Every structure is written in C-alpha cells, then in structure tokens.
NULUMRO-347777 format. One line per field, with one value per residue (C-alpha): x, y, z; residue number from 1. Coordinates in pm, 1 decimal. Example, Ala and Ser with C-alpha at 12.3 -4.5 7.8 and 13.67 -1.06 7.14 Angstrom:
% NULUMRO-347777
xx <- c(1230.0, 1367.0)
yy <- c(-450.0, -106.0)
zz <- c(780.0, 714.0)
i <- c(1, 2)
This chain:
% NULUMRO-347777
xx <- c(2307.6, 2051.8, 1902.1, 1567.0, 1563.4, 1190.2, 959.9, 608.4, 298.7, 246.6, 122.9, -185.9, -327.3, -289.8, -487.0, -786.4, -1024.7, -943.4, -1202.2, -1483.0, -1369.7, -1360.4, -1709.8, -1859.8, -1692.2, -1812.9, -2172.3, -2147.3, -1994.4, -2265.9, -2537.4, -2395.8, -2370.1, -2740.6, -2887.9, -2644.6, -2703.0, -2967.8, -2720.9, -2440.8, -2664.8, -2774.8, -2415.4, -2310.8, -2594.4, -2506.6, -2131.7, -2084.5, -2427.8, -2406.1, -2677.9, -2664.7, -2877.4, -2567.5, -2241.1, -2058.0, -1955.1, -2045.7, -1788.1, -1953.0, -1944.0, -1577.3, -1494.6, -1687.3, -1511.1, -1165.7, -1230.9, -1270.4, -921.4, -654.0, -406.8, -107.7, -265.8, -333.7, 24.0, 158.3, -65.2, 61.3, 423.8, 391.5, 200.7, 475.9, 731.7, 516.3, 454.1, 823.6, 926.0, 632.3, 718.6, 1078.6, 945.5, 717.3, 1001.3, 1208.4, 948.4, 1015.3, 805.7, 1001.1, 1008.0, 1272.2, 1319.6, 1406.2, 1407.0, 1371.8, 1029.8, 940.5, 870.6, 791.4, 706.1, 545.8, 364.5, 278.1, -94.2, -269.9, -579.5, -905.4, -1002.7, -882.6, -1051.8, -853.2, -947.6, -836.8, -891.9, -1064.9, -1200.2, -974.1, -683.7, -782.2, -486.0, -471.5, -135.5, -300.0, -471.7, -129.3, -0.6, -295.8, -437.4, -127.3, 52.5, -243.2, -264.4, 109.0, 59.6, -205.0, -519.6, -806.0, -1061.4, -979.9, -1274.2, -1174.6, -1358.0, -1311.1, -1545.8, -1705.9, -1558.6, -1823.2, -2081.1, -1861.5, -1689.6, -1309.0, -1219.8, -841.9, -879.2, -1126.2, -885.9, -602.0, -814.7, -918.0, -568.1, -430.5, -658.2, -945.9, -1216.5, -1488.0, -1493.8, -1729.8, -1789.3, -1817.0, -1605.4, -1543.0, -1624.7, -1923.1, -1691.3, -1447.1, -1731.7, -1923.0, -1611.7, -1528.2, -1869.5, -2045.2, -2387.7, -2660.6, -2471.6, -2107.0, -1926.7, -1706.0, -1327.1, -1080.0, -832.8, -841.9, -562.3, -510.0, -476.0, -758.6, -861.9, -886.9, -1230.5, -1121.4, -808.1, -1015.3, -1262.4, -978.4, -843.7, -1180.8, -1230.1, -883.8, -914.6, -1243.6, -1043.2, -675.9, -544.1, -226.8, -129.8, -253.3, -228.3, -200.7, -100.9, 176.2, 523.7, 858.8, 1195.8, 1500.4, 1854.9, 2090.6, 2454.1, 2634.2, 2653.1, 2275.7, 2100.1, 1876.5, 1630.7, 1583.7, 1538.9, 1272.9, 1083.7, 1088.6, 964.8, 671.8, 597.9, 469.4, 330.4, 65.8, -94.0, -280.0, -263.9, -150.3, 137.5, 473.4, 773.7, 1106.5, 1460.3, 1751.2, 2077.2, 2437.0, 2452.8, 2276.5, 2344.2, 2165.6, 1875.4, 1821.9, 1850.2, 1590.8, 1352.3, 1399.4, 1326.2, 1010.3, 887.8, 938.0, 783.5, 470.9, 276.2, 277.9, 193.2, -145.7, -179.7, -70.5, -400.3, -271.4, 103.9, 112.0, -56.6, 130.4, 464.8, 352.9, 219.0, 414.8, 731.5, 1063.0, 1427.5, 1672.2, 2048.5, 2265.1, 2631.2, 2733.2, 2584.8, 2570.8, 2363.2, 2140.7, 2076.4, 1990.7, 1751.9, 1586.5, 1539.8, 1372.2, 1102.2, 1051.6, 918.4, 715.1, 950.2, 1318.1, 1515.5, 1894.1, 2064.5, 2423.2, 2763.2, 2730.9, 2357.3, 2396.9, 2553.7, 2196.4, 2136.6, 2390.7, 2309.2, 1929.7, 1663.4, 1330.9, 1171.0, 896.9, 1108.3, 1448.7, 1514.9, 1888.7, 2047.9, 1927.5, 1847.9, 1542.5, 1272.1, 966.1, 740.8, 898.2, 800.3, 450.2, 386.7, 621.2, 928.5, 772.5, 814.2, 491.6, 368.6, 139.0, 377.2, 373.2, 315.3, 297.3, 599.0, 468.4, 792.7, 944.4, 761.6, 644.4, 727.6, 481.3, 242.9, 408.1, 330.5, 384.6, 94.2, -145.6, 6.7, -51.0, 253.9, 95.6, 273.2, 220.3, 363.4, 388.3, 534.5, 574.5, 840.0, 690.1, 1003.5, 1011.4, 641.8, 699.8, 988.0, 785.9, 494.7, 710.3, 849.7, 504.5, 359.5, 623.6, 620.8, 240.0, 219.1, 466.4, 200.1, -84.6, -237.8, -333.5, -535.4, -236.4, -16.2, -250.2, -236.7, 137.1, 95.1, -125.7, 141.3, 427.1, 244.5, 121.9, 443.4, 687.2, 515.5, 470.2, 166.1, -56.6, -12.4, -395.0, -681.8, -950.3, -1187.0, -933.4, -812.3, -440.8)
yy <- c(-503.4, -720.9, -1019.4, -1186.3, -1564.6, -1540.1, -1244.9, -1161.4, -1115.3, -765.3, -509.3, -428.5, -774.5, -720.7, -395.1, -473.1, -547.8, -250.6, -14.7, -262.5, -296.8, 82.0, 127.5, -147.2, -17.0, 337.1, 213.9, 21.3, 316.3, 546.3, 306.2, 268.3, 646.4, 672.4, 372.3, 291.1, -33.8, -159.1, -144.5, -297.9, -590.7, -647.5, -659.0, -888.4, -1125.2, -1101.6, -1154.1, -1352.6, -1508.0, -1346.5, -1146.7, -1185.4, -982.4, -772.2, -764.6, -663.2, -947.1, -893.3, -943.4, -1275.6, -1390.9, -1298.8, -1495.9, -1795.6, -1785.5, -1746.4, -2040.2, -2264.9, -2187.5, -2449.4, -2342.9, -2378.2, -2140.0, -1885.7, -1919.5, -1860.4, -1557.4, -1412.7, -1482.7, -1310.8, -1017.0, -964.7, -947.4, -692.0, -496.4, -485.2, -347.5, -105.2, 25.1, 83.0, 282.2, 486.1, 554.7, 695.5, 967.7, 1251.3, 1560.2, 1877.0, 2227.8, 2489.6, 2862.0, 3036.6, 3393.7, 3520.3, 3403.9, 3240.6, 2872.9, 2636.8, 2272.8, 1961.9, 1673.2, 1327.9, 1281.9, 952.5, 961.8, 938.9, 604.6, 357.4, 89.9, -231.8, -460.4, -821.9, -1024.2, -1361.1, -1558.9, -1835.0, -1714.4, -1585.2, -1353.1, -1377.0, -1195.8, -882.0, -839.7, -816.5, -567.9, -328.5, -349.2, -398.9, -118.7, 116.9, 42.8, 101.9, 435.3, 518.0, 503.2, 495.3, 319.9, 46.6, -102.4, -422.6, -606.5, -950.8, -1150.9, -1483.5, -1785.3, -1995.5, -1883.6, -1958.0, -1733.3, -1744.6, -1823.2, -1782.0, -1443.1, -1321.8, -1440.0, -1248.2, -933.6, -964.2, -1034.1, -748.5, -508.8, -435.9, -232.5, -340.9, -657.6, -682.0, -996.5, -806.8, -812.5, -656.9, -309.4, -294.6, -324.3, -47.3, 173.5, 133.5, 222.7, 522.4, 685.6, 548.4, 385.8, 369.6, 97.5, 141.2, 456.8, 617.4, 628.8, 883.8, 621.4, 278.8, 22.0, -332.3, -535.1, -679.5, -798.8, -575.8, -449.2, -356.8, -187.2, 10.4, 110.8, 247.5, 434.0, 598.1, 682.9, 837.0, 1203.6, 1151.4, 930.6, 852.9, 515.1, 324.3, 295.2, 195.8, -180.9, -418.8, -782.5, -917.7, -890.1, -1058.3, -985.9, -1196.8, -1074.3, -1372.6, -1425.8, -1751.2, -1832.3, -1862.9, -2198.6, -2228.0, -2454.1, -2196.8, -1923.0, -2126.1, -2204.6, -1840.3, -1713.6, -1954.1, -1866.7, -1529.2, -1638.0, -1836.0, -1510.9, -1480.5, -1539.1, -1178.5, -1178.0, -1093.4, -1308.1, -1181.7, -1315.2, -1083.7, -1276.0, -1235.6, -1605.7, -1738.0, -2092.2, -2021.4, -1858.8, -2165.7, -2398.8, -2194.0, -2222.1, -2600.6, -2625.0, -2416.6, -2640.7, -2943.6, -2784.3, -2630.8, -2947.7, -3064.9, -2732.7, -2734.7, -2369.0, -2421.7, -2285.0, -1941.9, -1995.4, -2153.7, -1870.1, -1613.5, -1762.2, -1826.3, -1475.9, -1258.2, -1450.6, -1309.8, -1413.3, -1134.4, -1183.7, -885.0, -846.3, -722.4, -707.3, -327.5, -360.7, -612.9, -358.8, -90.7, -327.5, -416.7, -48.1, 4.8, -247.0, -83.8, -418.6, -477.3, -747.9, -780.3, -1081.9, -1050.5, -1389.7, -1286.8, -1329.3, -994.0, -917.6, -606.2, -431.2, -380.6, -138.7, 97.5, 36.1, 22.3, 286.3, 172.3, -125.4, -198.1, -424.2, -591.5, -948.3, -996.0, -1337.3, -1694.6, -1700.2, -1484.3, -1480.8, -1284.5, -1536.7, -1443.6, -1082.4, -1189.3, -1404.8, -1396.0, -1173.3, -846.1, -594.2, -488.1, -683.4, -410.2, -277.7, -67.7, -241.3, -139.9, 87.2, 285.8, 205.5, 490.7, 737.8, 557.7, 285.9, 45.8, 61.2, 156.2, 336.3, 673.2, 615.3, 634.2, 957.1, 1314.5, 1535.3, 1866.0, 2193.3, 2473.0, 2821.6, 3055.0, 3408.2, 3546.7, 3813.1, 4144.1, 4260.5, 3939.5, 3973.0, 4331.9, 4221.2, 3938.2, 4177.6, 4418.8, 4142.7, 3985.7, 4314.8, 4357.9, 3992.5, 3976.8, 4293.8, 4147.1, 3879.7, 4137.8, 3991.4, 4313.0, 4133.2, 3918.4, 4226.9, 4404.3, 4117.6, 4177.7, 4557.1, 4538.4, 4355.5, 4565.1, 4878.4, 4745.7, 4582.8, 4809.8, 5128.8, 5243.0, 5350.6, 5165.9, 5252.9, 5249.4, 5373.8, 5181.4, 5221.6, 5032.6, 5325.0, 5368.1)
zz <- c(-2469.2, -2288.0, -2469.0, -2406.7, -2376.6, -2303.6, -2375.9, -2249.0, -2461.2, -2608.9, -2357.1, -2565.9, -2494.8, -2121.0, -2086.7, -2307.1, -2017.6, -1791.9, -1939.4, -1868.2, -1505.6, -1459.9, -1600.9, -1384.5, -1069.8, -1136.5, -1160.2, -831.9, -646.9, -778.7, -668.5, -317.0, -279.5, -363.1, -185.8, 92.8, 280.9, 37.9, -251.0, -42.7, 48.7, -311.5, -437.5, -153.9, -246.2, -616.0, -589.7, -267.7, -205.0, 138.3, 314.7, 694.2, 931.7, 1003.7, 809.2, 1124.6, 1354.0, 1717.5, 1992.5, 2081.6, 1718.5, 1692.0, 2007.3, 1877.1, 1539.8, 1694.1, 1928.3, 1622.2, 1489.8, 1571.0, 1837.4, 1607.6, 1357.4, 1632.1, 1758.0, 1407.7, 1363.0, 1689.9, 1592.1, 1254.7, 1395.9, 1650.4, 1367.1, 1184.7, 1505.0, 1596.4, 1257.6, 1242.3, 1589.4, 1481.5, 1186.7, 1412.6, 1654.3, 1367.6, 1307.5, 1549.2, 1605.5, 1526.3, 1674.0, 1592.1, 1655.6, 1328.8, 1464.8, 1822.4, 1941.1, 1606.4, 1657.8, 1371.6, 1417.6, 1282.6, 1442.5, 1311.8, 1373.5, 1292.4, 1075.7, 1272.3, 1118.3, 857.1, 652.7, 610.8, 324.0, 365.1, 45.0, 43.6, -246.4, -367.5, -155.8, 190.5, 250.1, 627.6, 623.1, 485.8, 822.5, 986.5, 732.3, 732.6, 1085.6, 1300.7, 1117.7, 1160.4, 1529.8, 1580.3, 1404.5, 1665.4, 1450.8, 1705.5, 1481.3, 1231.3, 1043.3, 866.6, 589.3, 441.9, 217.1, 304.4, 127.3, -45.7, 207.3, 509.5, 761.5, 703.9, 1063.9, 1038.9, 868.2, 1131.6, 1400.9, 1237.8, 1213.6, 1577.7, 1710.0, 1501.2, 1688.8, 1449.2, 1621.6, 1376.7, 1164.3, 869.0, 666.6, 341.4, 27.9, -310.0, -437.2, -202.5, 99.5, 10.3, -113.4, 212.9, 411.8, 195.0, 156.6, 464.4, 489.6, 749.8, 939.4, 834.6, 938.2, 676.4, 707.8, 569.8, 449.2, 280.8, 280.3, 164.3, -154.8, -361.4, -705.1, -1012.7, -908.0, -555.5, -690.3, -940.7, -669.2, -457.8, -759.7, -825.4, -456.5, -418.8, -333.5, -157.2, 77.4, 103.3, -8.7, 62.3, -306.2, -650.4, -678.4, -971.1, -1018.0, -795.7, -950.2, -891.1, -1047.3, -963.5, -1025.4, -1043.2, -1133.3, -1212.0, -838.8, -800.1, -767.2, -1076.7, -894.2, -615.5, -876.7, -1058.2, -737.5, -629.4, -966.1, -955.9, -592.5, -709.2, -1046.5, -855.7, -736.5, -1065.6, -1440.9, -1495.3, -1243.5, -1407.9, -1314.6, -1449.8, -1430.1, -1506.7, -1509.7, -1614.5, -1706.0, -2014.7, -1893.3, -1564.7, -1750.9, -1967.8, -1668.6, -1477.6, -1774.0, -1780.9, -1407.1, -1448.2, -1729.7, -1504.4, -1195.5, -1346.7, -1435.6, -1073.4, -908.8, -734.7, -840.8, -1202.2, -1337.3, -1229.1, -1237.2, -1583.9, -1777.6, -1567.2, -1671.4, -2029.7, -2089.9, -1847.4, -1770.3, -1891.4, -1892.9, -1971.2, -2006.2, -1909.1, -1995.1, -1648.2, -1301.7, -1318.3, -1634.1, -1455.6, -1178.6, -1436.2, -1614.1, -1284.5, -1202.3, -1539.4, -1437.7, -1094.3, -977.9, -664.9, -533.2, -627.5, -514.5, -540.1, -567.9, -636.4, -475.1, -296.5, -274.5, -54.8, -353.2, -474.1, -185.4, -340.8, -706.2, -713.6, -659.9, -807.8, -631.4, -380.1, -158.5, -186.7, -73.8, -35.4, -70.1, -86.5, 286.4, 231.1, -33.9, -141.9, 30.5, 364.5, 298.5, 199.0, 502.6, 800.6, 818.8, 935.8, 654.7, 489.4, 187.3, 51.7, -214.0, -534.1, -869.1, -1237.8, -1209.0, -911.1, -725.5, -928.3, -703.0, -390.2, -144.0, 10.5, 304.0, 633.8, 955.5, 787.7, 548.0, 842.8, 972.3, 865.5, 910.6, 1009.8, 1083.1, 1332.9, 1376.1, 1674.4, 1702.4, 2054.2, 1992.2, 1877.2, 1696.5, 1493.2, 1410.2, 1295.8, 1073.0, 922.7, 870.0, 670.8, 449.1, 410.7, 293.6, 24.4, -83.9, -108.3, -318.2, -567.6, -618.4, -615.2, -298.6, -120.0, 149.4, 242.1, 248.2, 488.9, 738.1, 747.2, 755.7, 1066.1, 1261.9, 1126.8, 1239.2, 1573.9, 1686.6, 1506.5, 1626.8, 1266.4, 1067.4, 823.8, 453.5, 422.9, 638.4, 827.1, 530.1, 319.3, 108.9, 48.0)
i <- c(1, 2, 3, 4, 5, 6, 7, 8, 9, 10, 11, 12, 13, 14, 15, 16, 17, 18, 19, 20, 21, 22, 23, 24, 25, 26, 27, 28, 29, 30, 31, 32, 33, 34, 35, 36, 37, 38, 39, 40, 41, 42, 43, 44, 45, 46, 47, 48, 49, 50, 51, 52, 53, 54, 55, 56, 57, 58, 59, 60, 61, 62, 63, 64, 65, 66, 67, 68, 69, 70, 71, 72, 73, 74, 75, 76, 77, 78, 79, 80, 81, 82, 83, 84, 85, 86, 87, 88, 89, 90, 91, 92, 93, 94, 95, 96, 97, 98, 99, 100, 101, 102, 103, 104, 105, 106, 107, 108, 109, 110, 111, 112, 113, 114, 115, 116, 117, 118, 119, 120, 121, 122, 123, 124, 125, 126, 127, 128, 129, 130, 131, 132, 133, 134, 135, 136, 137, 138, 139, 140, 141, 142, 143, 144, 145, 146, 147, 148, 149, 150, 151, 152, 153, 154, 155, 156, 157, 158, 159, 160, 161, 162, 163, 164, 165, 166, 167, 168, 169, 170, 171, 172, 173, 174, 175, 176, 177, 178, 179, 180, 181, 182, 183, 184, 185, 186, 187, 188, 189, 190, 191, 192, 193, 194, 195, 196, 197, 198, 199, 200, 201, 202, 203, 204, 205, 206, 207, 208, 209, 210, 211, 212, 213, 214, 215, 216, 217, 218, 219, 220, 221, 222, 223, 224, 225, 226, 227, 228, 229, 230, 231, 232, 233, 234, 235, 236, 237, 238, 239, 240, 241, 242, 243, 244, 245, 246, 247, 248, 249, 250, 251, 252, 253, 254, 255, 256, 257, 258, 259, 260, 261, 262, 263, 264, 265, 266, 267, 268, 269, 270, 271, 272, 273, 274, 275, 276, 277, 278, 279, 280, 281, 282, 283, 284, 285, 286, 287, 288, 289, 290, 291, 292, 293, 294, 295, 296, 297, 298, 299, 300, 301, 302, 303, 304, 305, 306, 307, 308, 309, 310, 311, 312, 313, 314, 315, 316, 317, 318, 319, 320, 321, 322, 323, 324, 325, 326, 327, 328, 329, 330, 331, 332, 333, 334, 335, 336, 337, 338, 339, 340, 341, 342, 343, 344, 345, 346, 347, 348, 349, 350, 351, 352, 353, 354, 355, 356, 357, 358, 359, 360, 361, 362, 363, 364, 365, 366, 367, 368, 369, 370, 371, 372, 373, 374, 375, 376, 377, 378, 379, 380, 381, 382, 383, 384, 385, 386, 387, 388, 389, 390, 391, 392, 393, 394, 395, 396, 397, 398, 399, 400, 401, 402, 403, 404, 405, 406, 407, 408, 409, 410, 411, 412, 413, 414, 415, 416, 417, 418, 419, 420, 421, 422, 423, 424, 425, 426, 427, 428, 429, 430, 431, 432, 433, 434, 435, 436)
C-alpha cells in the first residue's frame, strides 16, 4: 500500500474560486458578442492599461520590434522552432490520406484537411511564454493552416519584443497585442477589426482557460487547461537533488501547480523534501513555488515500481518524469500522462522550452482521454464516398432499403430503392406519388 510522506491541502479548498471566474468570464464574452471592438478596447484598458490605435501590429511595426531583439535571442528562437518544426513535420508525415475499394466500384476514403484559420494565444503577464508561440503557430503552419492569428498581451504597457519575434518567425499571419479573455473572445466571435477563427489554441491563466471552455463548441479548442503539473517517478538510483530541482522547476508556474513525487525509496523521498526546504528560500520565483509546494506538493512511497507506475497513472499528470534504472519501462507500463520524460538526461523544462515536442498538454486528469496539442489537432479528418459500379449501387440500395425500414426511416429507404430499381432493373415498391 502506498504511504504519503507529504499530502496536499483538501481539494475543496482548491476549487472554491472557480465559480466566480466562470461568472466573470461569461459576462465578458456576452459583452464582446454585443459590442465588439468597443468592448474589447474597454477590457484591454481595464486589465492591461492598453488601448493603441490598432491592436494589430503592422508589418513595419513587426520588423521594428524584431530588430530590437538581441541576435542571440533570435538565434535561440530559430533553433527551438526548428526542433518543433522537425517533430511536427514527422507527425504530419505519419498521417496518410486513405482510399480503398470495398466492393467493385465502391471507393471510400478520408483526407486530412487543415482548418481554415486558427487563433494562437501566447501568454504574457509575469511570465511571457515565448515558447508557446513555437508550439501553437509553428505546429499550425506545419499542419497547413492558411491563416494563423496570434495574440499576446502587453507587459506593463510595453511590447514584449521577444514574444513578437517568436510569433513572427513562427509564421503568424496576423499579430495582435491583446491579451486575456478579450483576446480569445475576439478571435472566436469576431469583431469589426478581428476576423473570427474556427479554432483556438494555447495556454493561459484561469480566465483564458475558462473562456476557451465556454467557447468550446462554437469553436474548437486544443484542450481544457489547468495549472501546470509535474509528477516524478524515482527509484533508489535517482539523484534526490535533481528530483528536488525538477519538482520546483514546475512549481514556479503558479501557486496552484501540483508537484508530486512517487518513489520506491522512503529515504530518497525524505532527502528530496530536505533539498526542497533548502532550495525554496533562495528561489527568485519562491512566491509561486513556495505555496505550490506547500499546498499541492506530495511525496508518495510505493512498495514496488509497478505500483509506482499504477499510482502515477491514477494522477494522469500533465508531465511525468521517470528517473529510474530503466526509464523506458514506463512506455510499456503507463497509459495516462500528457508527456513522458525518460531518464535524468532529459527533464520537463526541456519539453517546455527547447526539445521539440509540444508543451501544450492535458491537465486535471484530462490525460485519461486526450493527448496534447499536435499537428493532428489542426486537421479535420473528413471522409468521401464514390460508387461507379451500377451492380454495387443496386446491391447497396437493396440493403439500404431494408436496413432503413428496420429503423422506420422510409425516406432513407426510398433513396436506396431508387438506385436498386434503376441499376438493378427492378421496380419501385411505391409509386411516384409516394404511395406504397
């Protein structure tokens, strides 16, 4: 049986504020639907103190902003985007169109068609997540999306130059300096100056996540997002200092970010806790990392590694780091996770920033039913059918007539009857006035 060396606060304390967020977001969405650009501008002024003549950056403005970014930063952006592009292209190449002949002259197929446009939200605020531009825009472009409209908020009244550079280099067709609920709402419903998109992607704060949730169905979304999560599986061979550093690397995302250690070694678990207690006071981001670890940190001791894998699956965590003697064993044993990071040579931070897999991943248990953002999220798999053999059409018509009448769909049955009679040289079981 697993034992907790450290437990999180009760779940009831965590969810108390969600209803208020939902209500506020609903009101903003409703207002933007009614008043369009005027409402968007008011909320931008209210929340970001930002009200330029145009939220969209012109080509000249983009060039000017990018020219201010240090060369090393631009080189790093290009390097990371190439990693993302290479992996995304491999994913796209794995998706083949299909056409088969099931009966003589009966051809069935599917094609992978990119959505007409996508909205990419790149968070700003305290942490300008430049990497989210790579994950949302590059991936959409590899999928073949012809129009990508990207939004990011100003930071304390300033243009986030590195983020704009990342959006531009990733291939964004439109760049808007606009954040929060007002940004995703404008993209989803459209305004006088911002064209609507059929799909939204990208992470954001609780308000942005709730806006996407409420807009889902009216538009597609990448996934439902919550606070960043990390779970580390470690055996007695793991370095407790590395484990502690990696847990805190994700705890700094926010005060509600869960950080969980599942280990087969109680000694390692206690040593990790001691390292965290020593590391936290000196962390520049301790105002987020400290409450995250205090309220949402866990250390669980499992009796065996197989039990540790089962425990990890029960969390269905966004990120799972496997620091064991044979980390690839997790590929066979585990099912429910957003992304696996195998061995000490990699880490969740690589996935977040540089390695090339997508960092937009499922949270709050959503890994039980979905993976993260990838090329396929921007594609619609659509089918087509063609029947060129008259004998096959007659056969299908006969079966369709019988099958539809079992379900009491007489109109469906008659579509089949027409073809059975025309191509099979038979007669209709009803006359042209519709009587049997």
